[in-house]
N, C-alpha and C positions, 0 to 999 in steps of 0.2 A: 532356423537361426532367417528368419524373416525381415528384412532389407524395410526400411520406411518408405526408402524412394524405389523406383523402376531404374536400374540399373541400365550405364548406356556408355557408350565410349570413354565420354567424359569422364564418367564417375566409376570405371569399375574396380581402377586403383585402389587396394587397400593400407591403411596405415595400421597397425597396432601402436595406439601412442605410448603406451611406457615401452614399448623398446624404441621403435625413433625416435621418441623426441626425449625418452629420460635415459635409458641403457644407452644406447648409440652417443649420444653427447657428453656421457660423463662417462666414460672410454674411451672419446676420443680427446677429449679438456685433459681427462689425467694422461695420454701419453704427450702430448703438446706438454702439460705440464713437467712431465718427465726428464723432457728433450729439456726444456727452460733448467731446469735443476741441474742437470748434467754438466751445460754451459755455465753455471756458477761459479756451483762446485763437483769441478769433475774427480774421479774415485771410484774405485770399485762400489761402493755403495750407492753409488748414484747410475753408474753405469747399469747394476742389475736390477734397480729398481725400474730404468727405461727398458729393459728384455724383459720384465715379468710384464708390464701394464702393454708393450705392445703384444705378447704371448697371450694376454688376461683377452686384448682387444679381438686378436686371428680367434680367440677358442670361439666369443660370443658373434661373432660374423659367421663362425662356421656351423654353432650351435641353429643359426637359424637359417644358414643355405640346403644342410642337408636334409631337414626337414619339407624343403621346398622343391629338394630334388625328388624324391619320393612321392611328391604328389602328381610334379609333373610325366612320374612316370607311368602316376595310375592315370591319371588323365590321356595319355595317348593311348594306353589300354583300352579304357573307354571310348574313348573317339573312335578307336580305328573298331571294337565291336559295332559302336552305333552308325558309324557309316556302311561298314558292310550288310547294315541290316535296311540302309534307307536310299543307297546309292544303287543305280542299274548296273546290269554283269560287266559292262565293258569299261566303265568308270569303276566298279571294286577293284578288279585286278590292278589298277593303277593306284589302289592307298598305300604299300609301300613308300609311292614314290615322291608324298607328303614330308616334309620333315617334321623335326618334331618341333617349330615353332609353330608352323603351319596348324597340326593339328590344335595342338593347345588353346591356339587363335578359334581355328571352328569349334570350339564348345560353347560359343556365345551365338553360333549362330542357329537360329529357327529349324526342325523339319523340315519344313518347306521349301527353305533356301540353300540348306546344305548342300546339294545335290550339284548346283548352277556354282556354289561356291567353290566345295572344291575343283571343282573343274575347273574355275576358273584358277586357283590356289597352283594345283598340277604346271596347267597348261602356259601360264604367265608370269611364272615362278614368282609369287604376291609373298610379300611380306607378313610377317604377324599383324603389324602396326595396319598395313592393306588390308588384311582380312577382314578386320574388327571395323576400320572404316565403311567400310562396302557393306558389313552386315547392317539389313534393316528390321526386322525382327528379335530384339536381342533378346537371348537367351540367358538367365541370370544362372552367376554362379556365387552361390550365397556362402559358399563351402570353404574356400578357399583362406586357406591359416598365412 
């Protein structure tokens, strides 16, 4: 999956148009419509309709979040392996101090700059956003779901 333009901090987030701009709005509107219907026509049927739409909206959200969490676990593993081969020994023993968010953010740093950035992330407790902003040579992640 090749990107047409290089990734940067400003362009690394990705949207799935069918999910973010169709499915989510449809379910959000459906929940709102069910609330309005329940207010205008209170009863068991309209209450149940609201419950079903809320359950469906939660299911749709969970169906998106579960694979992202699995992908985050894989990224953490990949980055720990990458860091163990790129970092000097004193810093290598500090890899467990990196948070999940820091590891996920470090995946965008080039091999050349990752040792200094990892050291800064540990010592300065950099947030994932700060890590991404500090990256000079962006290493794209084009496979993120």
